[in-house]
C-alpha positions as CSV (number, residue, x, y, z in Angstrom):
1,X,-107.8,-23.0,4.3
2,X,-106.1,-19.6,4.7
3,X,-109.0,-17.9,2.9
4,X,-111.5,-19.4,5.3
5,X,-109.4,-18.2,8.3
6,X,-109.1,-14.7,6.8
7,X,-112.9,-14.6,6.2
8,X,-113.5,-15.8,9.7
9,X,-111.6,-13.0,11.4
10,X,-112.6,-10.3,8.9
11,X,-114.3,-8.2,11.5
12,X,-111.3,-8.2,13.8
13,X,-109.0,-7.3,10.9
14,X,-111.3,-4.5,9.8
15,X,-111.3,-2.9,13.3
16,X,-107.7,-3.5,13.9
17,X,-106.4,-2.3,10.6
18,X,-108.7,0.7,10.5
19,X,-107.4,1.8,13.9
20,X,-103.7,1.8,13.0
21,X,-103.4,2.2,9.2
22,X,-102.8,5.9,9.6
23,X,-99.8,5.4,11.9
24,X,-96.4,5.9,10.3
25,X,-93.4,4.2,11.9
26,X,-90.2,6.1,12.5
27,X,-87.0,5.6,14.3
28,X,-88.4,7.7,17.1
29,X,-90.8,4.8,17.9
30,X,-94.4,5.5,18.9
31,X,-95.5,8.9,20.0
32,X,-97.9,9.1,23.0
33,X,-100.8,9.7,20.6
34,X,-99.7,6.7,18.5
35,X,-99.5,4.5,21.6
36,X,-103.0,5.5,22.6
37,X,-104.4,4.8,19.1
38,X,-102.7,1.4,19.0
39,X,-103.9,0.6,22.5
40,X,-107.5,1.4,21.6
41,X,-107.3,-0.7,18.5
42,X,-105.9,-3.7,20.3
43,X,-108.3,-3.5,23.2
44,X,-111.3,-3.2,20.9
45,X,-110.0,-6.4,19.2
46,X,-110.1,-8.2,22.6
47,X,-106.4,-8.5,23.0
48,X,-106.6,-7.6,26.7
49,X,-104.6,-5.2,28.7
50,X,-101.5,-7.4,29.3
51,X,-101.0,-8.5,25.8
52,X,-101.8,-5.0,24.4
53,X,-99.2,-3.4,26.7
54,X,-96.6,-6.0,25.7
55,X,-97.2,-5.6,22.0
56,X,-97.1,-1.8,22.1
57,X,-93.8,-1.9,24.0
58,X,-92.3,-4.4,21.6
59,X,-93.5,-2.5,18.6
60,X,-92.1,0.8,20.0
61,X,-88.7,-0.9,20.6
62,X,-88.6,-2.5,17.2
63,X,-89.4,0.7,15.4
64,X,-86.7,2.6,17.3
65,X,-84.2,-0.1,16.3
66,X,-85.3,-0.9,12.7
67,X,-87.9,1.6,11.6
68,X,-90.6,0.3,9.3
69,X,-94.4,0.6,9.2
70,X,-96.4,0.3,12.4
71,X,-98.8,-2.4,11.0
72,X,-96.0,-4.5,9.6
73,X,-94.0,-4.3,12.9
74,X,-97.1,-5.1,15.0
75,X,-97.8,-8.1,12.8
76,X,-94.3,-9.4,13.4
77,X,-94.6,-8.9,17.1
78,X,-98.0,-10.8,17.2
79,X,-96.5,-13.7,15.2
80,X,-93.5,-13.8,17.6
81,X,-95.8,-13.9,20.6
82,X,-97.9,-16.7,19.1
83,X,-94.8,-18.6,17.8
84,X,-93.6,-18.6,21.4
85,X,-96.3,-21.1,22.4
86,X,-95.2,-24.7,23.0
87,X,-95.9,-27.2,20.3
88,X,-98.9,-29.4,20.7
89,X,-98.2,-33.0,21.6
90,X,-98.4,-35.4,18.7
91,X,-101.7,-37.3,18.7
92,X,-100.7,-40.9,18.3
93,X,-101.3,-44.3,20.0
94,X,-99.5,-44.6,23.3
95,X,-98.0,-48.1,23.2
96,X,-100.9,-50.5,23.8
97,X,-103.1,-47.7,24.9
98,X,-105.2,-45.2,22.9
99,X,-104.3,-41.5,23.1
100,X,-107.1,-40.2,25.4
101,X,-108.3,-36.6,25.0
102,X,-110.6,-35.1,27.6
103,X,-112.6,-32.2,26.3
104,X,-113.9,-29.6,28.8
105,X,-115.6,-26.2,28.7
106,X,-118.7,-24.2,29.7
107,X,-122.2,-24.7,28.3
108,X,-122.6,-23.3,24.8
109,X,-118.9,-23.2,23.9
110,X,-119.4,-25.8,21.1
111,X,-117.7,-28.8,22.7
112,X,-119.8,-31.6,21.1
113,X,-119.6,-30.1,17.6
114,X,-115.9,-29.5,18.0
115,X,-115.4,-33.1,19.1
116,X,-117.0,-34.2,15.9
117,X,-114.9,-32.0,13.8
118,X,-111.8,-33.1,15.6
119,X,-112.7,-36.7,15.1
120,X,-113.2,-36.1,11.4
121,X,-109.8,-34.4,11.2
122,X,-108.0,-37.2,13.0
123,X,-109.7,-39.9,11.0
124,X,-108.7,-38.2,7.8
125,X,-105.1,-38.4,9.0
126,X,-105.4,-42.2,9.2
127,X,-106.1,-42.6,12.9
128,X,-108.9,-44.9,14.3
129,X,-111.1,-42.7,16.5
130,X,-113.7,-43.4,19.1
131,X,-116.0,-41.0,21.0
132,X,-117.2,-41.2,24.6
133,X,-120.5,-39.5,25.3
134,X,-119.6,-38.2,28.8
135,X,-122.1,-35.4,28.8
136,X,-124.8,-37.5,30.4
137,X,-126.7,-34.6,31.9
138,X,-128.2,-33.5,28.6
139,X,-129.9,-36.2,26.5
140,X,-129.5,-33.9,23.5
141,X,-125.7,-33.9,23.9
142,X,-125.6,-37.8,23.8
143,X,-127.9,-37.9,20.8
144,X,-125.9,-35.2,19.1
145,X,-122.7,-37.1,19.5
146,X,-124.3,-40.3,18.3
147,X,-125.6,-38.5,15.2
148,X,-122.2,-37.2,14.5
149,X,-120.7,-40.7,15.0
150,X,-123.1,-42.2,12.5
151,X,-122.4,-39.5,10.0
152,X,-118.6,-39.8,10.3
153,X,-118.6,-43.6,10.9
154,X,-116.9,-43.1,14.3
155,X,-118.2,-45.4,17.1
156,X,-119.7,-43.8,20.2
157,X,-119.7,-45.3,23.7
158,X,-122.8,-44.0,25.5
159,X,-125.2,-44.9,28.3
160,X,-128.6,-43.6,29.4
161,X,-129.2,-39.9,30.3
162,X,-128.1,-39.3,33.9
163,X,-125.6,-42.1,34.0
164,X,-122.3,-41.5,35.9
165,X,-120.0,-39.7,33.4
166,X,-117.0,-41.3,34.9
167,X,-118.5,-44.8,34.3
168,X,-119.2,-44.0,30.7
169,X,-115.7,-42.8,30.0
170,X,-114.2,-45.7,32.0
171,X,-116.1,-48.1,29.7
172,X,-115.0,-46.2,26.7
173,X,-111.4,-46.4,27.7
174,X,-111.7,-50.2,28.0
175,X,-113.5,-50.4,24.6
176,X,-111.0,-48.3,22.8
177,X,-108.1,-50.4,24.1
178,X,-109.7,-53.8,23.5
179,X,-110.8,-52.8,20.0
180,X,-107.4,-51.3,19.1
181,X,-108.4,-47.7,18.5
182,X,-105.7,-45.1,18.3
183,X,-107.6,-42.1,19.8
184,X,-110.5,-41.7,22.3
185,X,-112.1,-38.3,22.5
186,X,-114.3,-37.9,25.7
187,X,-117.0,-35.3,25.9
188,X,-118.0,-33.9,29.3
189,X,-120.9,-32.0,30.7
190,X,-120.8,-28.2,30.0
191,X,-120.3,-26.4,33.3
192,X,-119.7,-23.0,34.6
193,X,-116.2,-22.6,36.0
194,X,-117.9,-21.6,39.3
195,X,-119.8,-24.9,39.8
196,X,-117.4,-26.6,42.3
197,X,-119.3,-29.9,42.4
198,X,-119.2,-30.3,38.6
199,X,-115.6,-29.2,38.5
200,X,-114.8,-31.8,41.1
201,X,-116.5,-34.4,38.9
202,X,-113.9,-33.6,36.2
203,X,-111.2,-34.6,38.7
204,X,-113.0,-37.9,39.3
205,X,-113.2,-38.5,35.5
206,X,-109.4,-37.9,35.2
207,X,-108.7,-40.3,38.0
208,X,-110.9,-43.0,36.4
209,X,-109.1,-42.5,33.1
210,X,-105.8,-42.9,34.9
211,X,-106.8,-46.4,36.0
212,X,-106.5,-47.5,32.4
213,X,-103.3,-45.6,31.7
214,X,-101.3,-43.7,34.4
215,X,-100.3,-41.2,31.8
216,X,-103.9,-40.4,30.7
217,X,-105.7,-38.3,29.9
218,X,-102.9,-37.5,27.5
219,X,-104.4,-34.2,26.7
220,X,-107.1,-32.1,28.4
221,X,-108.5,-29.5,25.9
222,X,-110.5,-26.5,26.9
223,X,-113.0,-25.4,24.3
224,X,-113.5,-21.7,24.4
225,X,-116.1,-19.6,22.7
226,X,-114.3,-16.6,21.2
227,X,-117.4,-14.5,21.4
228,X,-117.1,-14.5,25.2
229,X,-114.3,-12.0,25.0
230,X,-112.3,-11.3,28.2
231,X,-114.5,-13.7,30.2
232,X,-112.7,-16.5,28.3
233,X,-109.6,-15.6,30.4
234,X,-111.3,-16.3,33.7
235,X,-112.8,-19.5,32.3
236,X,-109.3,-20.8,31.3
237,X,-107.8,-19.7,34.6
238,X,-110.3,-21.6,36.7
239,X,-110.3,-24.8,34.6
240,X,-106.5,-24.8,34.6
241,X,-106.3,-24.4,38.3
242,X,-108.9,-27.2,38.9
243,X,-107.7,-29.9,36.5
244,X,-104.8,-28.6,34.5
245,X,-105.1,-27.7,30.8
246,X,-102.8,-29.0,28.1
247,X,-104.2,-27.1,25.1
248,X,-107.0,-24.8,23.8
249,X,-109.5,-25.1,21.1
250,X,-111.1,-21.7,20.2
251,X,-114.4,-21.7,18.5
252,X,-116.7,-19.2,16.8
253,X,-113.9,-16.9,15.5
254,X,-116.3,-16.1,12.7
255,X,-119.4,-14.0,13.2
256,X,-119.4,-11.4,16.1
257,X,-116.2,-12.5,17.8
258,X,-113.1,-10.4,18.2
259,X,-110.2,-12.6,17.3
260,X,-107.8,-10.8,19.6
261,X,-108.8,-13.1,22.4
262,X,-106.5,-15.7,20.8
263,X,-103.6,-13.2,21.5
264,X,-104.8,-12.5,25.1
265,X,-105.0,-16.3,25.9
266,X,-101.6,-16.9,24.4
267,X,-100.1,-14.1,26.5
268,X,-101.7,-15.1,29.8
269,X,-101.5,-18.9,29.7
270,X,-98.8,-19.9,27.3
271,X,-100.8,-23.1,26.4
272,X,-100.6,-24.5,22.9
273,X,-103.6,-23.7,20.7
274,X,-104.4,-26.9,18.9
275,X,-107.4,-25.9,16.8
276,X,-109.5,-22.8,15.9
277,X,-113.0,-22.8,14.5
278,X,-113.8,-20.3,11.8
279,X,-117.2,-21.6,10.6
280,X,-119.9,-24.2,10.9
281,X,-118.7,-26.7,8.3
282,X,-116.7,-29.7,9.4
283,X,-113.6,-28.5,7.6
284,X,-113.8,-25.1,9.3
285,X,-111.9,-26.5,12.3
286,X,-108.3,-25.7,11.5
287,X,-105.0,-26.6,13.0
288,X,-103.7,-23.4,14.5
289,X,-100.8,-21.6,12.7
290,X,-99.3,-18.6,14.4
291,X,-98.0,-17.1,11.1
292,X,-101.2,-17.7,9.3
293,X,-103.3,-16.1,12.1
294,X,-101.0,-13.1,12.3
295,X,-101.0,-12.6,8.5
296,X,-104.8,-13.0,8.3
297,X,-105.2,-10.2,10.9
298,X,-103.6,-7.7,8.6
299,X,-104.0,-9.0,5.0
300,X,-106.9,-7.0,3.7
301,X,-106.6,-8.6,0.3
302,X,-106.8,-12.2,1.6
303,X,-110.5,-12.7,0.8
304,X,-110.6,-11.1,-2.6
């Protein structure tokens, strides 16, 4: 699993390590030239201005206190930042009610595929999982989730294309409870964060879910495409303001993405990162580990 993570963020590692490997730590901290070099490397990795500034300041202070190599010190500071995120809530049955997960995000982020991978992961852990095909605006999305359900032997509650998403998910909540399922994962229509009517619909869905269980949805997960770079920050900000986010699932860390967006999101929002996607295979959805991610950013030998 670590090797797959390391392979997935190889491009980020190459750019980041190449930018700072020539820097030598001293008890004087970072020189102005070193700060500029480190800032450039972090920004090119999509860490964002705020996180980059914090990491540079922390690295400078640590070097003045303890000495050491710049890369090793930066790795420690990144791990500390990510370790400071709250723990994800345990996914387990809530008394008589299933644990209900509402999955949101913009078009193309990989929501439906991520739901399938999440379902497989939870099923493998011994939980009984059901899907709700709440993306009724796209017939392809409903059929895609049904196909995944058949492949994974996970039941899918769906209606016709164009049906009221809240109605679909309401029925799914009732079915999951009556059939004694542990977890219900509800898909929703991909939407731009600027589409106020569709964002309002998410609020309606949340209210409908709350009629089954006042504590539900127990988790609202935003799926973010890592290749979106800094635009992911505005997506997360607006979704959080509209409906409130409990955790993040970051996809497409392989390929052309710059994995520093994980650090930028952690710094800005402080939300738990439940999963990261490092490939197309079902087992490429990994439970996020701060220390593994920080290590993979710097371990050039990890994929040998």
